[in-house]
C-alpha positions as CSV (number, residue, x, y, z in Angstrom):
1,Q,102.6,-51.8,-15.8
2,V,106.1,-52.7,-14.8
3,Q,107.4,-56.0,-13.6
4,L,110.6,-56.1,-11.6
5,V,112.9,-59.0,-10.9
6,E,116.0,-58.7,-8.6
7,S,119.0,-60.9,-8.7
8,G,122.6,-61.0,-7.5
9,G,122.1,-61.3,-3.8
10,G,124.1,-63.8,-1.8
11,L,126.4,-64.4,1.1
12,V,129.6,-62.3,1.4
13,Q,132.1,-61.6,4.1
14,A,132.4,-58.2,5.7
15,G,134.5,-55.9,3.6
16,G,133.4,-57.6,0.4
17,S,131.3,-56.5,-2.6
18,L,128.2,-57.5,-4.4
19,R,126.2,-56.1,-7.3
20,V,122.5,-56.6,-7.3
21,S,120.5,-56.1,-10.4
22,C,116.9,-55.3,-11.2
23,A,115.5,-56.3,-14.5
24,A,112.3,-54.6,-15.7
25,S,109.7,-55.5,-18.2
26,G,107.0,-53.2,-19.6
27,S,107.1,-50.0,-21.4
28,R,108.4,-46.5,-20.6
29,F,111.1,-47.7,-18.3
30,S,113.1,-44.5,-18.8
31,T,110.3,-42.4,-17.4
32,Y,110.4,-44.1,-14.0
33,G,112.5,-43.1,-11.1
34,M,114.0,-46.2,-9.6
35,G,114.9,-46.9,-6.1
36,W,116.6,-49.6,-4.0
37,F,115.2,-50.4,-0.6
38,R,116.1,-52.9,2.1
39,Q,114.3,-54.5,5.0
40,A,115.9,-56.5,7.8
41,P,114.0,-58.7,10.1
42,G,112.3,-56.6,12.8
43,K,113.3,-53.3,11.2
44,E,111.4,-50.8,9.0
45,R,112.0,-50.7,5.3
46,E,114.8,-48.3,4.4
47,L,115.3,-46.3,1.2
48,L,118.9,-46.7,0.2
49,A,119.4,-45.1,-3.2
50,V,117.4,-43.4,-6.0
51,I,118.2,-42.7,-9.6
52,S,116.2,-40.5,-12.0
53,G,114.7,-41.7,-15.2
54,G,117.5,-40.4,-17.3
55,G,120.1,-41.4,-14.8
56,F,121.5,-37.9,-14.2
57,N,120.3,-37.5,-10.6
58,T,120.9,-39.8,-7.7
59,Y,120.3,-39.9,-4.0
60,Y,121.9,-42.0,-1.2
61,A,121.0,-42.6,2.4
62,D,123.7,-41.7,4.8
63,S,124.0,-45.3,5.8
64,V,125.3,-46.3,2.4
65,K,126.8,-43.1,1.0
66,G,130.3,-43.6,-0.2
67,R,129.9,-47.4,-0.3
68,F,126.9,-48.1,-2.6
69,T,126.4,-46.9,-6.2
70,I,123.1,-46.9,-8.1
71,S,123.1,-47.0,-11.9
72,R,120.8,-47.9,-14.7
73,E,120.9,-49.0,-18.3
74,N,117.7,-47.9,-19.9
75,A,118.4,-49.7,-23.1
76,E,118.6,-52.9,-21.1
77,K,115.8,-51.9,-18.7
78,T,118.0,-52.7,-15.8
79,V,119.0,-51.0,-12.6
80,Y,122.0,-51.9,-10.5
81,L,123.2,-51.4,-7.0
82,Q,127.0,-51.9,-6.6
83,M,127.7,-52.5,-2.9
84,N,131.3,-52.2,-1.6
85,N,132.8,-52.5,1.9
86,L,129.8,-54.4,3.1
87,K,129.1,-54.7,6.8
88,P,127.1,-57.2,8.8
89,E,124.4,-54.5,9.4
90,D,123.8,-54.5,5.6
91,T,122.2,-57.9,5.9
92,A,118.6,-57.6,4.6
93,L,116.2,-58.3,1.8
94,Y,116.9,-55.9,-1.0
95,Y,114.1,-54.6,-3.2
96,C,114.0,-52.5,-6.3
97,A,111.0,-50.3,-7.0
98,A,109.7,-48.0,-9.7
99,A,108.2,-44.7,-8.9
100,S,105.3,-42.9,-10.6
101,A,107.7,-40.0,-11.1
102,S,111.0,-39.4,-12.7
103,F,112.7,-38.9,-9.3
104,S,111.2,-39.4,-5.8
105,L,112.4,-39.8,-2.2
106,D,108.8,-40.6,-1.1
107,A,108.4,-44.3,-0.7
108,D,104.6,-44.0,-1.2
109,R,105.2,-42.9,-4.8
110,Y,106.9,-46.3,-5.6
111,R,104.1,-48.2,-7.4
112,Y,105.9,-51.3,-8.6
113,W,108.1,-53.6,-6.5
114,G,110.2,-56.7,-7.1
115,Q,110.2,-59.7,-4.8
116,G,113.6,-59.0,-3.3
117,T,117.0,-60.6,-3.2
118,Q,118.6,-61.6,0.0
119,V,122.0,-60.1,1.0
120,T,123.8,-61.6,3.9
121,V,127.1,-60.3,5.2
122,S,129.1,-62.4,7.6
123,S,131.5,-61.0,10.2
């Protein structure tokens, strides 16, 4: 069992940066692939970035590639999403999730979810 708590969201101007964090509790954190997702009102949930359990493999959606960076500190049981050059279309509720695999791009394999942190980008 893993509990996830996101933090670090907020209001930022377009072109600015934010770093959101996801703190995990429970055991075997380093065995879980971790992902960041977002969902804006009226839109489907979108997979943004994934990092493998050991942190060696990553994936980014085209919409955030080159602007967002996912990282993890297994000793701290924390995953981060550094977001640079933010755009108004990045406004959404951002969730972290833990997969039942070391690395997965399949949203259905993400078993544990946080409550989300709101990111709002003003123009």
